[in-house]
C-alpha positions in Angstrom: 11.7 -36.2 21.4 12.1 -34.3 18.1 9.4 -32.3 16.5 9.9 -31.8 12.8 10.9 -28.2 11.6 8.2 -25.9 10.2 9.6 -26.3 6.7 8.9 -30.1 6.8 5.5 -29.4 8.3 4.5 -27.0 5.5 5.7 -29.6 3.0 3.4 -32.1 4.7 0.5 -29.7 4.4 1.1 -29.4 0.6 1.3 -33.2 0.4 -2.0 -33.5 2.4 -3.7 -31.0 0.1 -2.5 -32.8 -2.9 -3.7 -36.2 -1.6 -7.4 -35.3 -2.2 -9.0 -37.6 -4.7 -9.9 -35.3 -7.5 -13.0 -36.6 -9.2 -16.0 -38.7 -8.3 -17.9 -41.0 -10.6 -20.9 -39.4 -12.4 -24.2 -40.1 -10.7 -26.8 -38.0 -12.6 -29.6 -36.7 -10.3 -28.1 -38.0 -7.1 -27.0 -35.8 -4.2 -28.8 -32.8 -5.6 -31.4 -30.5 -4.0 -32.4 -28.1 -6.8 -33.0 -25.1 -4.6 -29.5 -25.4 -3.2 -27.5 -27.1 -6.0 -28.6 -24.6 -8.7 -27.0 -21.8 -6.6 -24.0 -23.4 -5.0 -21.8 -25.4 -7.4 -18.9 -26.1 -4.9 -17.8 -29.8 -5.0 -16.9 -31.6 -1.8 -13.3 -32.7 -1.2 -12.7 -36.5 -1.0 -9.6 -37.9 0.9 -8.1 -41.2 1.7 -6.2 -41.2 5.0 -4.3 -44.3 4.0 -2.8 -42.5 1.0 -1.7 -39.5 3.0 1.8 -39.1 4.4 2.2 -39.5 8.1 3.6 -36.6 10.1 5.8 -38.1 12.8 5.3 -36.0 15.9 7.6 -38.5 17.8 8.9 -42.0 17.1 5.7 -43.3 18.6 3.1 -40.7 17.5 2.0 -40.1 13.9 -0.6 -37.7 12.7 -2.5 -37.1 9.5 -5.2 -34.4 9.2 -7.6 -32.8 6.9 -8.8 -29.2 7.2 -12.3 -28.3 6.3 -13.6 -24.8 6.3 -15.1 -25.2 9.8 -13.5 -28.3 11.3 -10.4 -30.6 11.2 -10.4 -34.3 11.1 -7.2 -36.0 12.6 -6.0 -39.5 12.4 -3.6 -40.4 15.2 -1.4 -43.5 15.0 0.1 -44.3 18.5 2.5 -47.1 19.3 1.9 -49.0 22.6 2.9 -46.9 25.5 2.7 -43.6 23.6 1.3 -40.6 25.5 -0.5 -37.5 24.4 0.0 -35.3 27.5 -2.7 -33.4 29.3 -3.9 -30.5 27.3 -7.0 -28.5 26.4 -8.2 -26.3 23.5 -11.2 -24.2 22.5 -12.3 -26.8 20.0 -15.0 -29.4 20.8 -13.4 -32.8 20.2 -15.1 -36.0 19.2 -12.8 -39.0 19.5 -13.4 -42.5 18.1 -11.0 -45.5 18.5 -10.6 -47.4 15.2 -8.0 -50.0 16.3 -6.2 -50.9 19.5 -7.0 -49.6 22.9 -6.2 -46.5 24.9 -6.8 -44.9 28.2 -8.4 -41.4 28.2 -8.1 -39.2 31.3 -10.2 -36.2 31.9 -11.4 -34.3 35.0 -9.9 -36.9 37.3 -11.6 -39.8 35.6 -10.0 -42.7 33.6 -11.8 -44.3 30.6 -10.6 -47.3 28.6 -11.5 -46.8 25.0 -11.7 -49.7 22.5 -12.7 -49.8 18.8 -16.1 -48.2 18.0 -16.2 -46.3 21.3 -16.6 -42.5 21.1 -15.9 -39.7 23.6 -16.9 -36.1 23.3 -14.8 -33.4 25.0 -16.5 -30.0 25.3 -14.3 -26.9 24.6 -11.6 -26.2 27.2 -12.0 -29.6 29.0 -8.5 -31.0 29.9 -7.7 -34.5 28.6 -4.9 -36.9 27.9 -4.4 -40.3 26.2 -2.1 -43.3 26.7 -2.0 -46.1 24.1 -2.4 -49.5 25.8 -1.4 -51.2 22.5 -0.8 -49.9 19.0 -3.8 -47.7 18.5 -5.4 -45.7 15.7 -8.0 -43.1 16.6 -9.9 -40.4 14.7 -10.8 -37.0 16.1 -13.2 -34.4 14.7 -12.5 -30.9 16.1 -14.6 -27.8 15.6 -13.8 -25.1 14.9 -10.7 -25.8 12.7 -7.3 -25.8 14.4 -5.4 -22.7 13.2 -2.4 -23.8 15.3 -2.0 -26.8 13.0 -1.6 -24.4 10.1 0.7 -21.8 11.6 3.0 -24.2 13.4 2.1 -23.3 17.0 1.0 -26.9 17.7 4.5 -28.2 17.1 5.9 -25.6 19.5 3.4 -26.6 22.2 3.8 -30.3 21.5 7.6 -30.1 21.7 7.4 -28.4 25.1 4.8 -30.9 26.4 6.5 -34.0 25.1 9.9 -33.1 26.5 8.7 -32.3 30.1 9.8 -34.8 32.7 
């Protein structure tokens, strides 16, 4: 199963960064705490996953992600039968199924996740997923995944997805 080259991956990052919705609508006096807002003028970033390009990890696995300063949010699109192999990472991971259904395996246990259900994986806890039907799920991982930026994820994913 092919993993796209680093050049395409970096292009995807540029497209993701440019898919932020630039401006909100003025709402004077709302969302302000004077003791904070007067000293910290940074605006939040606003994104629309549906407008972002999909990074095809394999023919049956697509990914979109948004990097914050402290965390990453990932939208996975899995076709029925797609598998994310067993893995672990230093990030805490909060996973919520939006559409479809999938099996989650961790520490010798099987869980069937359906829309609205959430599972929290502490750091370094092994886990894997199998889509029972076409599935969309969202992950929030903290701290942010540096391996998504420097291309190491693609190397690891390629090795894991081509194992027999």
